[in-house]
N, C-alpha and C positions, 0 to 999 in steps of 0.2 A: 376181441370177442366179448370181454366183460362189458365194454362200453355199449356194444350192440345189444347185449342182453338187457342192460339197464334201460336202453331206449324202448325196447319191447315192453318191459315191465311198466315203464312210465305210461305208455299208451294204454295198456290194459287198465291200469289204475285210474287214469283220466276218464276212460270210458265209463267206469263204474260211478265216478263222481257225477259226470254229466247226466247219466240216466237217473240217478237219484235226485238231482236238482230238478229235473223235468217233472217230477211228481208234485212239486210245490211244497214238499215237507222239508223241515230243517235237516241239514246234512252236517253231521259232526263226524268228520273223517280224520283219522290219524293213521296214515299208511307209511309205506317205505319211502315214497317219493313226494307225497303231498300231505299237508295238514290243513284242513279247512273246517270252518264253522260258519255256515252260511245258509241262505234260503233264497230261492228264486220266486219272487212274488207274482211276476207276470208270466206264469208258466204257460206253455203252449196248450191249446185246446185238445190236441191229440199228439201221440208220440211222433217225434221227428226221426226219420231214418238216419242212422249214424253210420257214415262211411269211413273206412280207413284205407290208407295206401299200403300196398304190399310190394316189396322189391327183393324178395328172396324166399327160400323155402320156409323158414321159421315165421317170417312176417306174413306170408300167405296163409299159413295155417292159423296164425293169430287172428287174421281178418275174418276167416271163415268162422272161427269159433266165437268171436266177440262182437263183430260188426254186423250191420244190416246191409252192407254193400261194399264192393271192392273197387278201388282205383289203382290201376297198374299200367304197365307198358306191354307191348306185344311179346317181347322176348321173355319177360317174367311169366306172363300168362301161358305161353307155350311150354315153358320148362317146368313150371310149378303149379299148374292148374290142379293137379291131383292133391296137393297139400291144402289148397283152399277148400276143395271139396271134402277132404278128410276132416278138417277143422269144423266145417259146418255140420257134418254128420255127427261129430263127437258132441256137439251142442244140441243135437236133436233137431237140426234144421235141414231143409231140403235145399241143397246148393243150386238147384235149377230155378228156384224161386228168388234167389238173391240177385240184385242188380250188379252188373259187372261193367265198369267204365274203363275203357282202354284208351290211352293217349298215344296217338300215332303222329310222329314228326313227318312233315312233308316240306319239300322245296320245289316250287314251280320254277324250273330253270335247269341249267346245265351243271356239269361237274364243278366248274370254277365257282359258281354261285353256291353250290353245296358246301364247298370248302370255306367260303366266306361266312356262311351261316354257322358252320361247325365251330368256327372260332368264337362265336358268341355263346355257344353251349358246351364249351370244351370240358367243363367240370362234370357233365352229365354221367358218363360211365362210372364215375367214382363218387357221385353225389352223396350216396347213402353209406358208402364204405370206401374210404375212411373220412371223406370231407365233411360229413354232416356235423361233426363235433368241432370243426374249426371256425372260430368266431370272426376272424379277419378275412373279408372277401378278397383283399389283395394277396393274402397268403394262399387262398384257394386258387386264385388265378395263376399265381406263380407256379404252384405245384402241378396244376393241370397242364400248363404249357410244357413243363419239363417231363411229365409222366405219361401223357395221353396223346398218341399220334392222331392226327385229324381223321384218317379213315376209320379209326375206332369209334369216333364220335358219331359220324353219319352212317355207320353200318346199320342197316335195318330201316333207314329212312326211305320214304318214297320220293324219288328224284326224277324229274323230267317234265315234259309238257304233253304227254299222251294221257288223256283222261281215262282211258281204259285201264291203265296201270293202277290208278287210284281206285277205280271202281272195283277191280279185282281184289286189291288189298283190303278195302273196307268190307267187301262181301265175305272174304275169308275170315275176317275177325268176327263178323256176325255169325257165320256158320260154326265157329269154334265155341260159341257160347256168350259172346259179348252182347250186352243189351244196349250199350251206347258206345260209339266211337268218337272220341274228341280229337279233332284235327288240330295239331299244334304246328303253326307256321314257324319254321325255324329261321326264316329270312326277314330282312328289314322291310322289304316291300310287301306289306300286309295286304294292300289293295289288290295286288296281282293275284294273290292266293284266293282272296274272297271272290273276285270276279271269275277266276278259273273254276272254282267249285260251283259258284252260282250259275254259270252259263254252260259249263261242260260236264262236270262230274255229277252233280245232284240230278239234273234231268235224266241222265242215263240210268242212274240208280232207280229213279221213279218208274221209268219205262220197264226196267228189268223186273221191278217188284210187281208190276201190274200184269205181267205175262203169266 
């Protein structure tokens, strides 16, 4: 818990430094996690939206409070959306005006192909707790194989070759408040997913949107 709290504090402090650098003024910062003395000479002509990722109740509230937009997954969004909204309101922001990017895993194929894909992303369910603080990727892989059953990895993924399933999944995310849905292809055959979405899924969504 202390490690996770430290990670949250690091993100908040980094956000403060980044925003100050974007002003073009010298930044002399001596905080808990960072000590900096610098200046950004080629500052952006206008403020750049600063997005944060959230993967739990505390992180979701932090994003709402300190960021300009959220990056998360469907499960976290469904379970902790209220924390994101509370954080935004606490900072005087309207959560309905903040961009929400949701990453949805998909596999265009059958159950066997889903299991093959899940082996590539086995660390996912514990990526932020506790694997985020493990530096050795081989150790992460070893622990993930020992600790995470494959069905736990692909639970919540969109699996199949029926485009209506994907259309329904994406539309539900938009209806829940997402402003962007980023499709994450969990499988090695990327071309199959791109062609499936280009020929089957997106045309259906365009037709549904025009009705």
